[in-house]
Legacy VTK file of the C-alpha trace (Angstrom):
# vtk DataFile Version 3.0
C-alpha trace
ASCII
DATASET POLYDATA
POINTS 90 float
-0.014 -0.002 -0.025
2.645 2.471 -1.032
0.004 4.954 -2.159
-1.635 5.252 1.245
-0.561 7.643 3.947
-2.139 7.758 7.398
-1.747 10.754 9.681
-2.055 10.701 13.409
-4.983 12.555 14.902
-4.336 16.046 16.295
-4.445 16.732 20.008
-7.556 18.830 20.302
-6.859 19.162 24.022
-4.537 22.079 23.318
-7.341 24.062 21.667
-9.767 26.511 23.273
-12.465 23.961 22.532
-11.083 21.873 25.380
-11.396 24.648 27.971
-12.699 23.235 31.204
-11.828 19.665 30.279
-9.037 17.406 31.451
-6.335 18.221 28.888
-3.945 15.603 30.286
-6.602 12.915 29.821
-7.341 14.096 26.309
-3.623 13.889 25.457
-3.430 10.359 26.885
-6.475 9.259 24.871
-5.067 10.838 21.679
-1.743 9.085 22.248
-3.437 5.752 22.863
-5.474 6.032 19.686
-2.437 7.060 17.696
-0.365 4.186 19.079
-3.008 1.692 17.992
-3.361 3.456 14.645
0.376 3.281 14.049
0.535 -0.403 14.980
-2.212 -1.202 12.456
-0.635 0.812 9.675
2.766 -0.764 10.330
1.201 -4.208 10.156
-0.126 -3.367 6.719
3.019 -1.613 5.472
1.256 1.738 5.183
3.047 5.037 5.591
2.274 6.593 8.947
3.087 10.192 9.823
2.756 11.457 13.354
1.677 15.107 13.277
0.358 15.142 16.836
3.503 16.806 18.211
3.108 19.573 15.690
-0.509 20.134 16.709
0.463 20.448 20.324
2.400 23.591 19.496
-0.981 25.308 19.091
-1.088 25.691 22.881
1.369 28.575 22.425
0.731 29.503 18.770
-2.961 30.065 18.020
-2.091 30.815 14.382
-1.979 27.041 13.951
-5.737 26.918 14.620
-8.623 27.885 12.346
-10.891 30.666 13.515
-13.272 28.160 15.110
-10.560 27.398 17.709
-10.713 23.649 17.052
-9.581 22.759 13.544
-6.107 23.257 12.083
-5.354 26.443 10.130
-3.898 26.556 6.669
-0.517 27.211 8.282
-0.831 23.929 10.238
-1.959 21.989 7.164
1.086 23.356 5.323
3.310 21.915 8.029
1.613 18.538 7.613
2.074 18.753 3.865
5.804 19.245 4.412
5.898 16.085 6.596
4.108 14.184 3.838
6.515 15.570 1.207
9.523 14.407 3.274
8.033 10.908 3.601
7.237 10.440 -0.068
10.396 11.984 -1.504
12.899 9.846 0.383
LINES 1 91
90 0 1 2 3 4 5 6 7 8 9 10 11 12 13 14 15 16 17 18 19 20 21 22 23 24 25 26 27 28 29 30 31 32 33 34 35 36 37 38 39 40 41 42 43 44 45 46 47 48 49 50 51 52 53 54 55 56 57 58 59 60 61 62 63 64 65 66 67 68 69 70 71 72 73 74 75 76 77 78 79 80 81 82 83 84 85 86 87 88 89
């Protein structure tokens, strides 16, 4: 499956949408999901790219979030695209 790329899910716990919620628990749940996701993709020889660390930078850089305060901004998507480019041009 060399034409399939799977990205990790973002950590929405760093967004304003998570205000009042247990951000540490959200991060743990995101990490657990991503670990399972990566294991499955590895088992099937599918490219896996972990962008979650990048998304966690939104805690200090709100320009990485869309105006709704939850979804990634174009700037964040561009960073993901760079990660994809690096993976497929090796």
